[in-house]
Phi, psi and omega in degrees: 000132182288148180294154181280177182295150173244134176256133177243119181255108186106099188249073174252214179301309185288310180297319178295320179295322178294318177300317177297319182293329181271342187300147178100323183260347184198167176282133178238117181254134182241148173227138180199142179291347181262107181301327181292325176298319178294318179297318179296317180297320177295318181295324181282344184088014177282340177230149170264340181203144176257143178244151183280334184219166174301318183297319178294320180295322185285340183297119178080000182282148173267345176209137173243125183245121183266111182245041185258170176302150186306315182297338183272350192293319182299311180296319179294321179299316181295319179296317181294317180297322180289326185274330186279166178289164180294347181259011185264131173279139172237130180218176181219176179240014186290154184262010171229126193247321192297316183296319179295312181298320181291335181283339182273150179285162182303316179296327178290327181287351173294323184252347176262125176232118183294150178215153179206103174283129183269082180194174180166195180205160181292324181264135184249170181104152185296334180298337181257012179297147181227138179297330185261013186303324186267354186296122179081357183279146169289134179236102182287138173244134183234073181288141170282171181297338184272353188303133179288132181303320183293327180282327174297317178300319180296316181294318179301316180293321180296317179297315179296330183291341179259012174090005179271169180248105181288133179226120181271128174216164177295144183299318179294321176296318177305312184295322178291321177297314182293327176301321183283316191254356180226305187287313177299316177303325176295320178297313183294320178299317178296318180295319180296315181294316181296321179296315180294321181294331183266005185239132179217081180302126181053033177084358180267119182295126184298321183299329181286349179259001184286141177262185182300326182296323177295320177296319178296318185292331185249020185305323186273359183299131175077006182289121178044074184308314180299319180299313186284330173299318180293320180297314181298320178291322180294331182244034192299320184295315180291323179292319178299318178296319179294321178296320178298315179297318181294320178299322177296321178295316178297322179296321178294323175298316178300318178300317181294321179293316179297325181274354184064033186274087182294323181299318179296318180296320176300317179295319180298311181291321179294320177297320178295321179296319178294319178295320178297321178295321177294322177299313181296320179297319179295321180287335182271358181302124178267180178296138181249169173296155183250161176217159185243149168221157181236131182242130172285122189236129181288159181277077178204147175298149175099335184295311182293326178295317180298316181293311182296321180292320178300317180290322179298318179295332180270010180063029174259107184278131176274108182288327179202156176212152178216129182256126174248099184298148175263190178291157178307126181081356181256204182248140170250192179233136175248114179262125183242140173248123181234174188275080170099163183299322180298317178295322179296317179296318179293324178296316178302316180298313182295320180293317180292329176300333181265011172092009178261150174272133183214156178208150172288151183227150177293154177299141178293143177294153178302145180291000000 
């Protein structure tokens, strides 16, 4: 059976790229307040049909994806959930998750599962959309405890179909991670550029003396100011905590410089070099062999979310999953594909720690 229609609300760089990635295999309906964005998306093949409203886009869709600015997501989520069928998944692409998830009611969180693909580009707008934007990118999923297992399975499959790697984590953990590795770097890049732009020792403008390393370090400075102002405000508590930690780190560097403490500085720089090497190694990880495990899963919301989130926090990526529901009130089976036998053994251990029965399984024969 062919997959059902997908509705994309907000047809900019991210929404347009998602439409291109999904095009060809299914109907993609778009809604956007900018008529020119819709015309461009239709011309590019990112949409098969344009809708006048969120409600029209959601009608008959099996998934509604909200690719709008962060402040608009709560209202759009409620409109989509109200308009769509009870079997429709609603998700988003926003980079701050906890406040949005917390704003929705428990019944709404059954069908709404937060999402955030960690990718983008310096130039925004649907005209710069790319079919391969999500390929190889981590795509965080932040299901609430109420999330329906069948809809989580659908979202996991949709994310994988565009070449991204779905990783389930807690919404609050997501926000703290993004504050450290995405939101704070944007703040620091802006501060560095602004400081250099405002400084001219002996009349020589600092920016004209900057080398390639300064350009690399500040590449994200000033990218889409309205978007980033909204993101920082949406994740303000986590960003403030990261800024406090960073200020403490800078203060320790200052103390070492004032004291002439070369040994401390050597340790600081060496530790950073080691961390950078670990970062590069993690980014260079190629595809690994896969292994399977099967988990006995009760017929209740939250079970699949708990399992997927536990594995995501342990850096065990679920490459694929398949849910075989059991009888009402009984147990079904959740089949997971992970990266290799070691990951499968660790996954079994983590799942059993949470009270589920699990076992490693032989690889499925080729179809």
